[in-house]
C-alpha positions in Angstrom: 13.2 -25.9 -53.3 13.5 -25.5 -49.5 15.8 -22.8 -48.1 19.1 -23.8 -46.7 18.6 -22.2 -43.3 14.9 -23.1 -43.0 11.7 -22.0 -44.5 11.7 -18.6 -42.8 15.0 -17.3 -44.4 13.4 -16.7 -47.8 10.7 -14.5 -46.4 13.2 -12.3 -44.6 15.2 -11.6 -47.7 12.1 -11.0 -49.7 10.9 -8.2 -47.3 14.2 -6.4 -47.2 13.9 -2.7 -47.9 16.4 0.0 -48.5 18.7 0.9 -45.6 18.6 4.2 -43.7 21.7 5.6 -45.4 20.2 4.9 -48.9 16.9 6.5 -47.9 18.7 9.6 -46.6 20.6 9.9 -49.9 17.2 9.6 -51.7 15.9 12.5 -49.6 19.0 14.7 -50.2 19.3 14.0 -54.0 16.3 13.5 -56.3 18.8 12.1 -58.9 19.7 9.3 -56.5 16.0 8.5 -56.1 15.2 8.5 -59.8 18.2 6.3 -60.5 16.8 3.8 -57.9 13.3 4.0 -59.3 14.5 3.4 -62.8 15.7 0.0 -61.8 12.1 -1.1 -61.1 9.8 -1.9 -64.0 6.4 0.0 -63.6 4.5 -3.1 -64.6 5.9 -5.0 -61.6 4.9 -2.2 -59.1 1.6 -1.6 -57.4 -0.5 0.9 -59.3 2.3 1.1 -61.8 4.5 2.9 -59.3 2.3 5.9 -58.9 2.2 6.0 -55.1 5.7 5.9 -53.4 6.7 6.7 -49.9 10.2 8.0 -50.1 10.9 7.8 -46.3 9.9 4.1 -46.1 10.9 3.1 -49.7 7.4 1.4 -50.3 5.0 1.5 -53.1 1.2 1.5 -52.5 -1.9 0.5 -54.5 -3.8 3.7 -53.9 -3.6 7.2 -52.6 -5.8 6.2 -49.7 -3.4 3.4 -48.6 -0.4 5.8 -48.8 -2.2 8.5 -46.7 -3.2 5.9 -44.1 0.4 4.6 -44.1 1.8 8.1 -43.4 -0.5 8.4 -40.4 0.6 5.0 -39.0 3.2 4.0 -36.4 5.6 2.3 -38.8 6.0 5.5 -40.9 6.5 7.6 -37.8 9.2 5.2 -36.5 11.0 5.4 -39.8 10.9 9.2 -39.7 12.4 9.1 -36.3 15.1 6.7 -37.4 16.0 8.9 -40.4 16.2 12.0 -38.2 18.7 10.2 -35.9 20.8 9.4 -39.0 22.6 6.3 -40.2 25.3 4.7 -38.1 28.8 5.4 -39.3 31.7 2.9 -39.4 33.4 4.8 -36.6 30.4 4.5 -34.3 30.2 0.7 -35.0 33.9 0.3 -34.1 33.5 2.4 -30.9 30.5 0.2 -29.9 32.7 -2.9 -30.5 35.4 -1.4 -28.4 38.0 -1.0 -31.2 38.6 2.7 -31.1 37.8 3.7 -27.6 40.1 6.4 -26.2 40.6 5.8 -22.5 43.1 8.5 -22.1 46.9 8.4 -21.8 48.2 5.4 -19.9 51.1 5.8 -17.6 53.6 3.0 -17.6 54.5 1.6 -14.2 58.1 1.0 -13.5 59.4 -2.5 -12.9 60.1 -1.6 -9.3 56.5 -0.6 -8.6 55.1 -3.8 -10.2 57.4 -5.9 -8.0 56.3 -4.1 -4.9 52.6 -4.6 -5.8 53.3 -8.3 -6.5 55.1 -8.7 -3.1 52.2 -7.1 -1.3 49.7 -9.5 -3.0 51.9 -12.4 -2.1 52.1 -11.4 1.6 48.3 -11.2 2.0 47.7 -14.7 0.6 
């Protein structure tokens, strides 16, 4: 059956891995990691789930593949992203301009606004 948004949308959802906040929780708490790994059946995983990169949330066929992955660019990028930390809701709202504190605003009196309007009207 074709995908609703085109043929590429199925591939994108199939490749989705764990988010940075979930991975950081896995690194902090072994219990969190075992709970996640228990949801996956070993028969469905490469090498029955023996080789797992916690930082990237990926399983590998062999020890050699995992070692070469850890030397690679993708793994190093993931480590850098984990070190920076996950974005919080507050950071997202600040980036959108919802909670930006621009300082205390002083209210202009009605007389000052009228003077400014009169000066603008005289120049035009």
